[in-house]
ROGUKE-416100 format. One record per residue: residue number from 1; y, x, z of N, C-alpha, C, O in turn. Coordinates in nm, 3 decimals, m for minus. Example, Ala and Ser with C-alpha at 12.3 -4.5 7.8 and 13.67 -1.06 7.14 Angstrom:
BEGIN
<rec i="1" n_Y="m0.569" n_X="1.319" n_Z="0.780" ca_Y="m0.450" ca_X="1.230" ca_Z="0.780" c_Y="m0.330" c_X="1.320" c_Z="0.780" o_Y="m0.332" o_X="1.424" o_Z="0.846"/>
<rec i="2" n_Y="m0.225" n_X="1.285" n_Z="0.708" ca_Y="m0.106" ca_X="1.367" ca_Z="0.714" c_Y="0.003" c_X="1.290" c_Z="0.787" o_Y="0.114" o_X="1.341" o_Z="0.804"/>
***
This chain:
BEGIN
<rec i="1" n_Y="m0.122" n_X="0.066" n_Z="0.026" ca_Y="m0.015" ca_X="0.011" ca_Z="0.003" c_Y="0.130" c_X="0.080" c_Z="m0.009" o_Y="0.150" o_X="0.162" o_Z="0.081"/>
<rec i="2" n_Y="0.218" n_X="0.068" n_Z="m0.085" ca_Y="0.333" ca_X="0.145" ca_Z="m0.117" c_Y="0.438" c_X="0.077" c_Z="m0.001" o_Y="0.448" o_X="m0.044" o_Z="0.019"/>
<rec i="3" n_Y="0.504" n_X="0.169" n_Z="0.064" ca_Y="0.617" ca_X="0.114" ca_Z="0.176" c_Y="0.754" c_X="0.137" c_Z="0.095" o_Y="0.788" o_X="0.241" o_Z="0.037"/>
<rec i="4" n_Y="0.815" n_X="0.032" n_Z="0.103" ca_Y="0.959" ca_X="0.048" ca_Z="0.051" c_Y="1.037" c_X="0.080" c_Z="0.167" o_Y="1.004" o_X="0.054" o_Z="0.283"/>
<rec i="5" n_Y="1.148" n_X="0.141" n_Z="0.128" ca_Y="1.294" ca_X="0.145" ca_Z="0.222" c_Y="1.402" c_X="0.093" c_Z="0.176" o_Y="1.429" o_X="0.092" o_Z="0.056"/>
<rec i="6" n_Y="1.483" n_X="0.039" n_Z="0.277" ca_Y="1.630" ca_X="m0.010" ca_Z="0.224" c_Y="1.708" c_X="0.052" c_Z="0.281" o_Y="1.692" o_X="0.104" o_Z="0.391"/>
<rec i="7" n_Y="1.840" n_X="0.056" n_Z="0.189" ca_Y="1.971" ca_X="0.143" ca_Z="0.231" c_Y="2.027" c_X="0.045" c_Z="0.348" o_Y="1.996" o_X="m0.072" o_Z="0.328"/>
<rec i="8" n_Y="2.091" n_X="0.064" n_Z="0.449" ca_Y="2.160" ca_X="m0.022" ca_Z="0.538" c_Y="2.272" c_X="0.044" c_Z="0.573" o_Y="2.257" o_X="0.158" o_Z="0.616"/>
<rec i="9" n_Y="2.426" n_X="m0.020" n_Z="0.561" ca_Y="2.548" ca_X="0.041" ca_Z="0.607" c_Y="2.580" c_X="m0.039" c_Z="0.746" o_Y="2.584" o_X="m0.162" o_Z="0.758"/>
<rec i="10" n_Y="2.599" n_X="0.051" n_Z="0.842" ca_Y="2.607" ca_X="0.001" ca_Z="0.984" c_Y="2.776" c_X="0.029" c_Z="1.056" o_Y="2.818" o_X="0.140" o_Z="1.088"/>
<rec i="11" n_Y="2.843" n_X="m0.088" n_Z="1.069" ca_Y="2.952" ca_X="m0.042" ca_Z="1.146" c_Y="2.975" c_X="m0.107" c_Z="1.292" o_Y="2.982" o_X="m0.229" o_Z="1.306"/>
<rec i="12" n_Y="2.984" n_X="m0.031" n_Z="1.384" ca_Y="2.985" ca_X="m0.073" ca_Z="1.543" c_Y="3.096" c_X="m0.122" c_Z="1.547" o_Y="3.184" o_X="m0.089" o_Z="1.468"/>
<rec i="13" n_Y="3.116" n_X="m0.220" n_Z="1.650" ca_Y="3.252" ca_X="m0.235" ca_Z="1.721" c_Y="3.357" c_X="m0.272" c_Z="1.651" o_Y="3.465" o_X="m0.237" o_Z="1.700"/>
<rec i="14" n_Y="3.362" n_X="m0.338" n_Z="1.540" ca_Y="3.431" ca_X="m0.403" ca_Z="1.419" c_Y="3.536" c_X="m0.491" c_Z="1.494" o_Y="3.496" o_X="m0.603" o_Z="1.527"/>
<rec i="15" n_Y="3.643" n_X="m0.462" n_Z="1.520" ca_Y="3.742" ca_X="m0.556" ca_Z="1.593" c_Y="3.747" c_X="m0.711" c_Z="1.504" o_Y="3.699" o_X="m0.717" o_Z="1.391"/>
<rec i="16" n_Y="3.807" n_X="m0.821" n_Z="1.566" ca_Y="3.856" ca_X="m0.938" ca_Z="1.501" c_Y="3.928" c_X="m1.005" c_Z="1.600" o_Y="3.881" o_X="m1.056" o_Z="1.702"/>
<rec i="17" n_Y="4.069" n_X="m1.002" n_Z="1.556" ca_Y="4.160" ca_X="m1.056" ca_Z="1.637" c_Y="4.179" c_X="m1.242" c_Z="1.635" o_Y="4.213" o_X="m1.318" o_Z="1.544"/>
<rec i="18" n_Y="4.144" n_X="m1.262" n_Z="1.763" ca_Y="4.150" ca_X="m1.412" ca_Z="1.736" c_Y="4.292" c_X="m1.479" c_Z="1.739" o_Y="4.385" o_X="m1.399" o_Z="1.750"/>
<rec i="19" n_Y="4.321" n_X="m1.599" n_Z="1.732" ca_Y="4.436" ca_X="m1.668" ca_Z="1.721" c_Y="4.530" c_X="m1.653" c_Z="1.867" o_Y="4.653" o_X="m1.651" o_Z="1.873"/>
<rec i="20" n_Y="4.438" n_X="m1.643" n_Z="1.974" ca_Y="4.504" ca_X="m1.633" ca_Z="2.092" c_Y="4.515" c_X="m1.490" c_Z="2.137" o_Y="4.543" o_X="m1.470" o_Z="2.255"/>
<rec i="21" n_Y="4.495" n_X="m1.389" n_Z="2.058" ca_Y="4.520" ca_X="m1.246" ca_Z="2.091" c_Y="4.409" c_X="m1.189" c_Z="2.141" o_Y="4.418" o_X="m1.069" o_Z="2.162"/>
<rec i="22" n_Y="4.284" n_X="m1.255" n_Z="2.171" ca_Y="4.185" ca_X="m1.207" ca_Z="2.218" c_Y="4.117" c_X="m1.110" c_Z="2.110" o_Y="4.117" o_X="m1.153" o_Z="1.994"/>
<rec i="23" n_Y="4.062" n_X="m0.993" n_Z="2.132" ca_Y="3.988" ca_X="m0.909" ca_Z="2.052" c_Y="3.846" c_X="m0.925" c_Z="2.069" o_Y="3.799" o_X="m0.915" o_Z="2.182"/>
<rec i="24" n_Y="3.775" n_X="m0.949" n_Z="1.974" ca_Y="3.610" ca_X="m0.975" ca_Z="1.981" c_Y="3.569" c_X="m0.843" c_Z="1.900" o_Y="3.625" o_X="m0.801" o_Z="1.798"/>
<rec i="25" n_Y="3.462" n_X="m0.790" n_Z="1.966" ca_Y="3.400" ca_X="m0.692" ca_Z="1.844" c_Y="3.273" c_X="m0.699" c_Z="1.806" o_Y="3.196" o_X="m0.732" o_Z="1.896"/>
<rec i="26" n_Y="3.226" n_X="m0.680" n_Z="1.703" ca_Y="3.092" ca_X="m0.721" ca_Z="1.643" c_Y="3.033" c_X="m0.581" c_Z="1.579" o_Y="3.107" o_X="m0.488" o_Z="1.547"/>
<rec i="27" n_Y="2.892" n_X="m0.578" n_Z="1.564" ca_Y="2.829" ca_X="m0.485" ca_Z="1.475" c_Y="2.787" c_X="m0.565" c_Z="1.378" o_Y="2.720" o_X="m0.668" o_Z="1.380"/>
<rec i="28" n_Y="2.848" n_X="m0.487" n_Z="1.271" ca_Y="2.806" ca_X="m0.526" ca_Z="1.105" c_Y="2.712" c_X="m0.447" c_Z="1.022" o_Y="2.725" o_X="m0.329" o_Z="0.990"/>
<rec i="29" n_Y="2.618" n_X="m0.526" n_Z="0.993" ca_Y="2.504" ca_X="m0.465" ca_Z="0.915" c_Y="2.495" c_X="m0.511" c_Z="0.774" o_Y="2.484" o_X="m0.628" o_Z="0.739"/>
<rec i="30" n_Y="2.501" n_X="m0.406" n_Z="0.695" ca_Y="2.527" ca_X="m0.473" ca_Z="0.544" c_Y="2.420" c_X="m0.396" c_Z="0.463" o_Y="2.415" o_X="m0.274" o_Z="0.474"/>
<rec i="31" n_Y="2.334" n_X="m0.463" n_Z="0.383" ca_Y="2.243" ca_X="m0.410" ca_Z="0.283" c_Y="2.328" c_X="m0.295" c_Z="0.172" o_Y="2.449" o_X="m0.298" o_Z="0.151"/>
<rec i="32" n_Y="2.254" n_X="m0.221" n_Z="0.125" ca_Y="2.322" ca_X="m0.096" ca_Z="0.034" c_Y="2.301" c_X="m0.167" c_Z="m0.107" o_Y="2.202" o_X="m0.239" o_Z="m0.125"/>
<rec i="33" n_Y="2.386" n_X="m0.147" n_Z="m0.196" ca_Y="2.365" ca_X="m0.189" ca_Z="m0.354" c_Y="2.467" c_X="m0.330" c_Z="m0.379" o_Y="2.529" o_X="m0.390" o_Z="m0.291"/>
<rec i="34" n_Y="2.463" n_X="m0.355" n_Z="m0.494" ca_Y="2.534" ca_X="m0.489" ca_Z="m0.516" c_Y="2.492" c_X="m0.592" c_Z="m0.482" o_Y="2.370" o_X="m0.608" o_Z="m0.477"/>
<rec i="35" n_Y="2.561" n_X="m0.670" n_Z="m0.455" ca_Y="2.530" ca_X="m0.837" ca_Z="m0.388" c_Y="2.533" c_X="m0.946" c_Z="m0.509" o_Y="2.509" o_X="m0.911" o_Z="m0.624"/>
<rec i="36" n_Y="2.561" n_X="m1.068" n_Z="m0.479" ca_Y="2.583" ca_X="m1.125" ca_Z="m0.340" c_Y="2.480" c_X="m1.130" c_Z="m0.238" o_Y="2.362" o_X="m1.147" o_Z="m0.270"/>
<rec i="37" n_Y="2.512" n_X="m1.117" n_Z="m0.126" ca_Y="2.400" ca_X="m1.116" ca_Z="m0.016" c_Y="2.452" c_X="m1.231" c_Z="0.068" o_Y="2.571" o_X="m1.256" o_Z="0.090"/>
<rec i="38" n_Y="2.317" n_X="m1.313" n_Z="0.123" ca_Y="2.356" ca_X="m1.392" ca_Z="0.228" c_Y="2.389" c_X="m1.346" c_Z="0.367" o_Y="2.358" o_X="m1.234" o_Z="0.406"/>
<rec i="39" n_Y="2.457" n_X="m1.440" n_Z="0.445" ca_Y="2.500" ca_X="m1.393" ca_Z="0.582" c_Y="2.415" c_X="m1.442" c_Z="0.690" o_Y="2.361" o_X="m1.552" o_Z="0.676"/>
<rec i="40" n_Y="2.394" n_X="m1.365" n_Z="0.808" ca_Y="2.334" ca_X="m1.432" ca_Z="0.904" c_Y="2.437" c_X="m1.389" c_Z="1.025" o_Y="2.499" o_X="m1.285" o_Z="1.043"/>
<rec i="41" n_Y="2.431" n_X="m1.511" n_Z="1.102" ca_Y="2.545" ca_X="m1.470" ca_Z="1.214" c_Y="2.436" c_X="m1.492" c_Z="1.338" o_Y="2.361" o_X="m1.589" o_Z="1.332"/>
<rec i="42" n_Y="2.431" n_X="m1.418" n_Z="1.425" ca_Y="2.399" ca_X="m1.406" ca_Z="1.556" c_Y="2.514" c_X="m1.394" c_Z="1.652" o_Y="2.592" o_X="m1.299" o_Z="1.662"/>
<rec i="43" n_Y="2.511" n_X="m1.535" n_Z="1.739" ca_Y="2.607" ca_X="m1.516" ca_Z="1.842" c_Y="2.560" c_X="m1.520" c_Z="1.982" o_Y="2.464" o_X="m1.596" o_Z="1.992"/>
<rec i="44" n_Y="2.594" n_X="m1.465" n_Z="2.095" ca_Y="2.550" ca_X="m1.454" ca_Z="2.230" c_Y="2.665" c_X="m1.461" c_Z="2.343" o_Y="2.776" o_X="m1.412" o_Z="2.321"/>
<rec i="45" n_Y="2.633" n_X="m1.523" n_Z="2.465" ca_Y="2.749" ca_X="m1.526" ca_Z="2.531" c_Y="2.722" c_X="m1.381" c_Z="2.632" o_Y="2.798" o_X="m1.350" o_Z="2.724"/>
<rec i="46" n_Y="2.616" n_X="m1.315" n_Z="2.596" ca_Y="2.608" ca_X="m1.171" ca_Z="2.675" c_Y="2.678" c_X="m1.081" c_Z="2.605" o_Y="2.750" o_X="m1.115" o_Z="2.510"/>
<rec i="47" n_Y="2.661" n_X="m0.946" n_Z="2.649" ca_Y="2.710" ca_X="m0.829" ca_Z="2.568" c_Y="2.595" c_X="m0.814" c_Z="2.446" o_Y="2.482" o_X="m0.861" o_Z="2.444"/>
<rec i="48" n_Y="2.660" n_X="m0.737" n_Z="2.353" ca_Y="2.603" ca_X="m0.689" ca_Z="2.238" c_Y="2.475" c_X="m0.622" c_Z="2.253" o_Y="2.392" o_X="m0.660" o_Z="2.171"/>
<rec i="49" n_Y="2.433" n_X="m0.524" n_Z="2.343" ca_Y="2.344" ca_X="m0.460" ca_Z="2.390" c_Y="2.229" c_X="m0.538" c_Z="2.443" o_Y="2.118" o_X="m0.487" o_Z="2.428"/>
<rec i="50" n_Y="2.238" n_X="m0.656" n_Z="2.505" ca_Y="2.138" ca_X="m0.751" ca_Z="2.555" c_Y="2.026" c_X="m0.744" c_Z="2.479" o_Y="2.038" o_X="m0.756" o_Z="2.357"/>
<rec i="51" n_Y="1.890" n_X="m0.722" n_Z="2.541" ca_Y="1.778" ca_X="m0.740" ca_Z="2.433" c_Y="1.753" c_X="m0.881" c_Z="2.433" o_Y="1.781" o_X="m0.957" o_Z="2.526"/>
<rec i="52" n_Y="1.696" n_X="m0.915" n_Z="2.316" ca_Y="1.645" ca_X="m1.074" ca_Z="2.322" c_Y="1.506" c_X="m1.065" c_Z="2.320" o_Y="1.440" o_X="m0.964" o_Z="2.300"/>
<rec i="53" n_Y="1.464" n_X="m1.186" n_Z="2.343" ca_Y="1.295" ca_X="m1.191" ca_Z="2.368" c_Y="1.220" c_X="m1.208" c_Z="2.241" o_Y="1.097" o_X="m1.214" o_Z="2.242"/>
***
């Protein structure tokens, strides 16, 4: 069986300023190559480094 690898671009702690001035930070993972690509959004009320079951 041949194993395939994919290129992934990772940006950590990307800031996004909300209307009330609060700055939220996100980790953004993008596939390499030409798109278009679908978007997956995961939101948690805890820190980004919290493990999920």
